[in-house]
C-alpha positions, 0 to 999 in steps of 0.5 A, a space after each residue: 500500500 502506498 500512502 499519498 501523505 507524509 508527516 506534516 500534511 493536513 488530512 481529514 477523516 471522511 467518516 468522522 468529519 467532526 474530528 476536524 482537520 488533522 496533521 499527520 505526525 508519523 507513519 510507521 508501516 500501516 499505522 498513521 498518527 494524526 493530531 486532530 483539532 477537535 479530538 486530539 491524537 489518533 493512531 489510525 490503521 490505514 488498512 481499515 480507514 482512508 484519510 483524505 489529504 487536503 490540498 495545500 493552500 
């Protein structure tokens, strides 16, 4: 699996939009750590949940 984001990128979780915008902290294998503005830090298994990268403005 190739992920299209890297640490520092802004992402959203399409299935939990209320989490707000998150910033990717680290990626270790399929585990992506993201710090979301409304719920704090979450470790996401990219095999189970797809994050959507926000375009840089």
